[in-house]
Each structure stands twice: as C-alpha cells, then as structure tokens.
C-alpha positions, 0 to 999 in steps of 0.5 A: 379074460376079465376086463377091469373097469378103472376110473381115473379122477382128476387131481389138482396139482401145483405147477412149479415151472413153465417150459417154453418151446420155440420154433425156427423160421415159423410165421408169426401167429399174430400178424404185425400191423404193417402186414394188414395195412396197404403200403405204397408198393402193394398189398403183399405181406412180408416177413416180420422184422424191425429192420430197414427192409423193403416191405414188398416187391413193387408191382407195376400196372396193378388196378386200384393201386396208387403210388402216393409218392407220385401225386405231388408230381402229378399236381405240378405237371397239371399246373405247368401244363395249365400255365403253358396253355395260358401263356401260349393263348396270351402270346397267340392273342398278342401275335394275332393282333399284330398279324391282323394289323392295319392297312389304310390310305389317307388321301389329300389334295392333288391325289397325294396320299399317305398309306400305312400297312402293318401287314407288309410293314411299309409306310408311304408319305408325301416326303418318304416312300416305302419306309419300314413301319413297325406295329409295336402294339400290345394288349394295352395300346395300339402303337405304330412307328417307322423309327424315322419321325412317324409315331403314334400310340393310343389306348385300346380301351376308350375308358383308359383314355378318360383316366388320362394316364398317357405316360403308360403309352409308348409315345405319350401324346400332346393334345392340341385340341379336343371336340366333345370328348369324341375327336382329338387332335394330337401330336407326339414328341417322337413325330413332331412333323405330323398331327393326328386327328383321332375319332373314338368311333373310328380311330385315326381319321386324318393325318396332317403334314406340315408345309415344310419338312422341318415344320413342328406341330408343337408350335400350336402350344405357344402360338395362339394364331395357329389354325389347323384349318389352314393346313391340308389334312389327309383323310382316311378313305373307305371304311377302314378303321385304324386304332379305334378304341373300344369298350 
C-alpha cells in the first residue's frame, strides 16, 4: 500500500451571502447593563427584556444591601423622634416649674398671716380662707391667681423687666413706687385690693391688704397724700423665695 502525500493550498474565494443561525431560549452573550448593576432589590441577574418586568426577587435581611426607597422614611422618622423628644422635654420643664411651685407665709401684726401654697393650690388671707390658688406660670413669667381678686405676675428674667414690656404678662402691673431699681411696689387691675412689695433678689417680700375689703390700692396714682407706711405689710418669713427673677 502506498501513501500518497497531498498538499491543499489555501484559495481565496468571494463570499456572496451571509447565513445567520439563531438559537431559542439561550442567554445573551453580552450582558445587558441592568445585569451588571446592583438594583434596589438585590444583585441577582435576570433575563434580558425591554418589558416592564420585575428584575429580581426581593431578598430580605441581606447584609450590605440597602433599600434606597426606605431612606426618606428613615430620615422622617428620625426627625419626628427628635421633635417629640424636644417637645416632651419642654413640656416636662414647664410642668416641673409648676409642680415645684411655691409655699410661703407672710406674717403681719397680731399674728395674722397670708399663706400661699401652689403645691396644694390653696391661699389663706385675712379675708378669705382656703381659696383655690392657681399657678399660671410659664417659661416667661411667674403667675399666681385665685380668680377671686388675688393675682400676681412678673418676669422670670430680671433683664426682661428692664425692657418694660409689661403687656406680655398675664396681669400687667401698675408700679406705685420704685427704689434703686431693686425694690418695686405694684398693684394689679385684677387684684386692686392687694399691693405687692417685690425685691429682685427675693421676689415677693411683702403683701399689703387694705383696711377695708373694698379698699383700692390704685388710689395711689391720683392721691398724693397716699402713704404705704400707714398700712400694715405682711412680710415674708424664713428664707423662702417667691417669684424671684434671675439672670
């Protein structure tokens, strides 16, 4: 048997037509852009499509994956929590100032006294016993009233008093007299039968009661002969401080 050695040389020919071969249900050779980018539901790729289809099944509790659609709600939640915390703190501060309250006794001659107690909500005077006392204070002012002719209001900050904006107080006072800008004698339209001696360092240090139940201390503004020294002053006892302003 003889072997015949043949050699086939390459020959250049013309290509007249292209023939395309198609396959069904075969993955694309080049991945679509959405297959190589992380989406909001996860990192799984899916079938190539231009239709409105869900890219991948949502995966819960996968470390490192964050649903960006939840971020705005997270910020809103944090803001709401912060607002609630601030409002609660402010409300607690206002409530604490009322709960702490004031309890003081002002003694006059013959053992008669005026006692006010915002903790029990009671007020005793020479003309009324055990009337209801309300603490109407807020962050701007100290306010006390029994809604029956006893009323007082003054600034919490001494600097606010220097501005003279008394109309901001629930009961704007009328100043009868002042001494060295440290002691003030004042009367209120809501309580004309009382005059208050107020000292910036201690608050209310004295309360004047008229000689009669109908006595009106506003007479001091048009009666030049008026002298408070002729009236009995009920002076505070002990070291209690009522409505003293601060810095």
